[in-house]
C-alpha positions in Angstrom: -33.7 24.9 22.4 -33.4 23.6 25.9 -29.5 24.4 27.4 -29.3 20.2 27.7 -30.0 20.0 23.4 -27.6 23.1 22.7 -25.0 21.1 24.6 -25.2 17.5 22.5 -25.3 19.9 19.1 -21.9 21.5 20.2 -20.6 18.0 21.4 -21.8 16.5 17.3 -19.9 19.5 16.5 -16.4 19.0 17.9 -16.6 15.7 17.2 -16.9 16.0 12.8 -14.9 18.9 12.9 -11.9 16.5 14.8 -12.3 14.2 11.8 -12.0 17.3 9.9 -8.5 18.1 11.3 -7.5 14.0 11.9 -5.0 12.8 10.1 -6.2 10.2 6.9 -4.5 6.7 5.0 -5.6 4.3 3.3 -4.3 0.9 3.7 -2.9 -0.9 0.6 -1.2 -4.2 0.0 0.4 -5.4 -2.6 1.4 -8.9 -4.4 -1.3 -10.9 -3.9 -1.4 -13.3 -3.5 2.4 -14.1 -2.4 5.1 -11.9 -1.1 8.4 -13.4 0.2 9.5 -16.4 1.6 7.2 -18.4 3.6 8.0 -19.8 7.7 8.0 -23.0 8.1 4.6 -24.5 9.4 2.6 -21.7 8.3 0.4 -22.1 5.3 -0.2 -19.0 3.0 -3.7 -18.2 3.3 -3.2 -17.8 7.4 -1.4 -15.1 6.4 -3.8 -13.6 4.4 -6.2 -14.9 7.5 -4.5 -12.6 9.6 -4.3 -9.7 7.9 -8.3 -10.0 7.2 -8.4 -10.1 11.1 -6.5 -7.7 11.9 -8.1 -4.7 8.8 -11.2 -6.1 10.3 -10.3 -5.7 14.0 -9.1 -2.1 13.7 -12.3 -0.8 11.5 -10.4 -0.1 8.3 -13.2 0.3 5.3 -12.4 -1.7 2.8 -8.7 -2.1 1.1 -7.2 -2.9 -2.1 -5.3 -5.5 -2.7 -3.1 -5.5 -6.1 -2.9 -8.7 -7.5 -0.2 -10.4 -10.0 -1.6 -13.2 -11.7 1.2 -15.3 -12.5 1.5 -16.0 -8.8 -1.8 -18.1 -8.9 -0.7 -19.9 -12.0 2.7 -20.8 -10.4 0.3 -21.9 -6.7 -3.5 -23.2 -7.8 -3.9 -23.5 -4.2 -3.3 -19.6 -3.6 -6.6 -18.0 -5.5 -7.8 -18.9 -1.8 -6.2 -16.3 -1.1 -7.8 -13.6 -3.6 -11.4 -15.8 -2.3 -10.7 -15.2 1.6 -9.5 -11.0 0.8 -12.8 -10.4 -1.7 -15.1 -12.5 1.1 -14.0 -10.0 3.3 -15.0 -7.2 1.1 -12.1 -6.0 0.0 -11.8 -5.0 -3.2 -8.5 -5.8 -5.5 -6.9 -4.0 -8.5 -4.3 -4.5 -11.3 0.0 -4.9 -10.2 0.6 -7.1 -13.4 1.0 -10.4 -14.3 4.6 -10.7 -13.3 5.0 -8.3 -11.3 7.5 -6.4 -14.0 9.5 -3.7 -14.2 8.3 -0.8 -16.7 11.2 0.6 -16.2 13.2 -2.2 -18.1 10.3 -3.1 -20.4 9.1 -1.8 -23.6 5.8 0.3 -23.9 4.2 -3.4 -25.6 5.1 -5.6 -22.8 4.3 -3.7 -20.4 1.0 -3.1 -21.6 0.7 -6.8 -22.5 1.4 -7.5 -18.9 -1.6 -5.3 -17.5 -3.9 -6.9 -19.9 -2.8 -10.7 -19.3 -3.8 -10.4 -15.7 -7.5 -8.7 -16.5 -9.2 -12.2 -16.6 -8.9 -12.8 -13.4 -9.4 -9.7 -12.0 -12.8 -9.5 -14.1 -13.2 -13.1 -12.2 -12.8 -12.3 -9.0 -14.4 -9.2 -8.4 -17.6 -9.6 -10.7 -19.5 -6.2 -11.1 -17.1 -3.8 -8.6 -14.7 -1.9 -10.1 -11.2 -3.5 -10.1 -9.7 -0.1 -12.6 -7.0 0.6 -10.4 -3.2 -0.2 -11.2 -0.2 0.0 -9.3 3.1 0.0 -10.5 5.3 -3.5 -9.6 8.4 -1.6 -8.5 6.5 2.2 -8.1 8.7 2.3 -11.6 6.5 4.5 -14.1 9.0 4.6 -16.9 12.8 5.7 -17.3 11.8 8.6 -20.2 9.0 10.6 -20.6 8.0 8.7 -23.9 7.1 5.3 -22.0 5.4 7.8 -19.2 3.0 9.3 -21.5 2.7 6.0 -23.7 1.5 3.9 -20.9 -1.4 6.6 -19.8 -2.8 6.9 -22.6 -3.4 2.9 -22.4 -4.2 3.2 -19.0 -7.1 5.9 -19.2 -8.2 4.2 -22.7 -8.7 0.7 -20.5 -10.1 3.2 -17.6 -7.4 3.0 -14.8 -6.9 5.3 -12.3 -3.5 5.0 -10.6 -3.0 4.4 -7.1 0.1 6.5 -5.7 2.2 5.6 -2.4 2.9 8.6 -0.2 2.9 6.7 2.8 5.9 3.7 2.7 8.5 2.1 5.3 10.3 -0.6 2.6 8.0 -3.2 4.9 8.4 -5.8 2.9 11.9 -6.2 3.3 11.4 -8.0 6.7 9.3 -10.4 5.7 12.4 -12.8 4.2 14.4 -12.8 7.3 11.7 -13.1 9.5 11.1 -16.5 7.3 15.2 -17.2 8.5 14.9 -16.4 11.8 11.6 -19.2 12.6 13.5 -21.8 10.5 16.8 -20.6 13.1 14.7 -21.0 16.6 16.3 -17.2 17.0 14.0 -15.6 18.8 16.5 -12.8 19.9 16.8 -12.1 16.4 12.4 -11.8 16.0 12.6 -9.9 18.3 15.0 -7.2 16.9 12.7 -7.7 13.7 9.6 -6.4 15.8 11.1 -3.5 17.3 12.4 -2.4 13.8 10.1 -2.9 12.3 7.9 -0.6 14.4 11.3 1.7 14.3 10.6 2.2 10.5 7.1 2.6 10.6 8.0 5.3 12.5 10.6 6.7 10.7 8.9 6.6 7.7 6.0 9.0 8.7 8.8 11.1 9.9 9.9 12.1 6.4 6.3 11.7 4.7 5.3 14.0 6.6 8.2 16.1 7.1 7.4 15.8 2.9 3.9 17.1 3.3 4.3 19.8 5.0 7.7 21.0 3.8 6.2 21.1 -0.1 2.4 21.8 0.5 2.1 22.8 4.5 -0.1 20.4 5.3 -0.9 16.5 5.9 -1.8 14.8 2.6 -4.4 12.4 3.2 -2.3 9.7 2.4 -1.5 5.5 1.1 0.6 3.5 2.6 2.4 0.7 0.7 2.1 -2.5 2.5 2.9 -6.3 1.5 1.2 -9.3 1.8 3.9 -11.3 3.6 4.6 -12.9 6.8 5.8 -10.5 8.6 4.0 -8.2 8.2 0.8 -10.4 8.9 2.6 -10.8 12.3 2.6 -6.9 12.7 -0.3 -5.4 11.2 -2.3 -5.1 14.2 0.6 -3.3 15.8 1.0 -1.0 13.2 -2.6 -0.3 12.7 -2.8 0.6 16.1 0.6 3.1 16.1 -1.4 4.6 13.5 -4.2 5.5 15.0 -2.0 6.6 18.3 -0.8 9.1 15.8 -4.3 10.2 15.3 -5.1 9.1 11.5 -8.4 7.5 10.8 -8.3 5.0 8.2 -10.4 6.0 4.6 -10.8 4.1 1.8 -8.3 4.7 -1.4 -11.2 6.2 -3.3 -11.5 9.0 -0.9 -7.3 9.5 -0.5 -7.1 9.8 -3.8 -9.5 13.1 -4.2 -6.0 14.7 -2.2 -5.2 17.5 -5.6 -2.0 15.8 -4.7 -3.6 12.4 -6.6 -4.8 14.7 -9.7 -1.8 12.8 -12.3 -3.7 9.4 -10.5 -6.7 9.3 -10.9 -6.8 11.4 -14.3 -4.3 9.6 -16.1 -4.9 11.9 -19.5 -2.9 14.6 -18.0 0.4 14.8 -18.5 2.5 13.0 -15.7 3.3 14.6 -12.9 5.2 14.1 -9.1 4.4 10.0 -8.6 5.7 10.9 -4.9 6.4 12.7 -2.2 10.1 12.2 -2.9 9.6 13.5 -7.0 8.2 16.3 -5.7 10.5 17.5 -3.6 13.4 16.7 -6.3 11.3 18.7 -8.8 11.7 21.7 -6.9 15.4 20.8 -6.0 14.5 20.6 -1.8 16.8 17.8 -0.3 15.5 14.8 1.0 15.1 14.2 4.4 17.3 11.3 5.8 15.6 8.1 6.3 16.9 5.4 8.6 18.6 2.4 6.6 17.5 -1.0 7.9 18.8 -3.6 4.7 22.5 -4.3 5.3 20.9 -5.5 8.6 17.8 -7.0 7.9 20.2 -8.8 5.0 22.3 -9.8 7.1 20.2 -11.5 9.9 19.5 -15.1 10.4 22.2 -16.1 7.4 
């Protein structure tokens, strides 16, 4: 074998070893087709197109969007958003019909809310698998009986749970953005942009620190985002940030091959930690401090 060929093989091996070591992240988007207030003059469908373009430009593989069917019933024109998401090659999953909080519902009520969403998902996904479920508010039940009950129901219907291991409350920027657009307050919008990225950095720091403290390694992270106007504005910058931090983008299915998600991919198992925070609390470990942006966000552009 020639020296040149040896060099090519060595370079290829180094490349694939680098991929194996790279941090990995799956992008998921909640509350399709509608999340947050709408800035004046911006159609809902344009928010979806902005997000789709950003995902494509960053070479993100198919990203699950989690659907609340009641939003389509209330605003029928938003069915076009689901169509655009699917046309771009992105799959859809179940987020309940009405975005109900299971902690405040009975098991029977919550089961009905999940089932009511299924005809829409079947129609939109055609013959592709839509059996991924994301709990609204990440609320999996306020007692063990409810947790076990819903897990049995999900297992019976062939669902896997879409966990979340990277989160910075991105949704909280969408309503202040709409208010600041209405006021024409460009200075406030500048602060929103800076603080959104500060929150993303802070969330990554906190969630990675918990993963390393618990498991001594990075997980295959699952990021929670929402289909809001400010998310759409910031998504190119956000995806560039994660790539600069050494992340590569993977699918939800690939991410949940990580052992951390074994309770999610097999709901027949007894409930385990549903988040890094829950895993920390189960071991009585102190939680890292997060920066609280909500007070200023809630007061901005009032």
